[in-house]
N, C-alpha and C positions, 0 to 999 in steps of 0.2 A: 642275614641279611646283607644285600648285596651296598658296597660303597656307596656313599652317598655326594660323593668328590672325586674328581680328577685333577693333578695337576700336571701342564704340558705347556711346556716351553714359556714358561710365566703364566698363563692362562689355567684359569680354574672353571671344571665344568661341571656342572651339577648333575647328578645321575638321579634318576628317577624310576621306579618301576609302575608302568600305568595298564590298565585294561583295555582292551579293543573295544567295550562297549563306551569306555570314556573319553575315546583317543581318537578322532576322527585318521590320522596318520598311519597309525596301527593297523595292519588287517592280516589275516592267516597266512599273505606270503611276506612279511616284513615282522622281526623279530625287536627291531630297535631301528633308531634314527638316533642322528645328529644335528643339533640346530646351530650354526656355528654363530650366527648373528645373537642368540640367547644365550650361548654359553650351556648348552642343554644335550646331553645325552638321555634318551628314554627306552626303557628295556620294557617288553613286553613282561607285566606280571604272573602271566599264566602260564608261561612255559616251565619248563624242566630248569633242576639247579645248571644242570652242566651247559646248556642250552644258555643258560644267562651269562655263566662265565664267557661261553664261546662269543655270545652277541656282544658283549660289553666289551670285548677282546676288539672284537671287529672293528666296533664304533671309537673303539681309541686309535686303532691306526688309519681311521678316516680323520680325526682330529689331527695326528701326526703329519698327513699328510698335506691337512689344508694348513696347517703350520710351517711343516718344511719343504714344501715343493718346490722354492725358489732355485735348485742348483740348475744350472746347465747340462743339458744332455748330449753325451757322447755323438756322432754320428751314426748312421745308419752302417755303413761300411766299416767301422771300427771293431776293432778284435774283440772277442768275449770275453776275454781278459779284462779289458777296459771298460765292458759292459758291467761287467759282474761288480767290479768295484765302484762303479758309481752308484750300483742296486745299493752294495752295502753301506758305502757312502752316504746316500738318502737315510738309512735307518739306525748309524752305530750312534749318534749323537742324541737322537731323540729317544731311544730306547733305551737308552743308559739314563737320561735324565728323568724319562718314566719309571724306572726302576727304583731310582734314587729318592726321587719325590711322593712314593704313592707304594708304601711298603706294604699298607694294610690292602691294598688291591693286588699286589705280589701273592701274598700269605692267601686272600680268598681265591685266587686264580686258582692256586695250588690244591685248595680242598678237594677229597674226593666223593662228596657228599654234602647236600645241603644240611647245615646242621640240625640237631631237634630242636623242635619247636620252631622252625621257623618253616617248615612246609606250607605252602599253599593249595588249595585248591585246582587240580589240574582243568583245562578246557573241556577234555573228554567227559570227567564224572560230573561238569556243570551241564552238558549239552545232556546226559542222561536223566538231569534230573527235571529239567524242563519240561 
């Protein structure tokens, strides 16, 4: 089962799985989304397990960016080394905080396959039965 919350930078985001037919924001080109104002991450319930893992991590990166994006950017003419350290600096504290604050999500992201008994009907099998 997908973790139901994630804590990032002092903010707790609820994580929900929803189906396209019940959520107007999800569509075939969108496997998930984040609502910053509502502290909500939504993941498509009908996508493959590993796609859920990737999508949740994608949405977590959106949250990290929203919370920690206040750094000053280097100038365009600055060296690669300065730019590289700028990007590393953006991610080092929030990623460490995320890992420490969310061990259950880190463990879930490391699973090779969905635990037995948690698989849901796929979109292709649903459409084949319509």
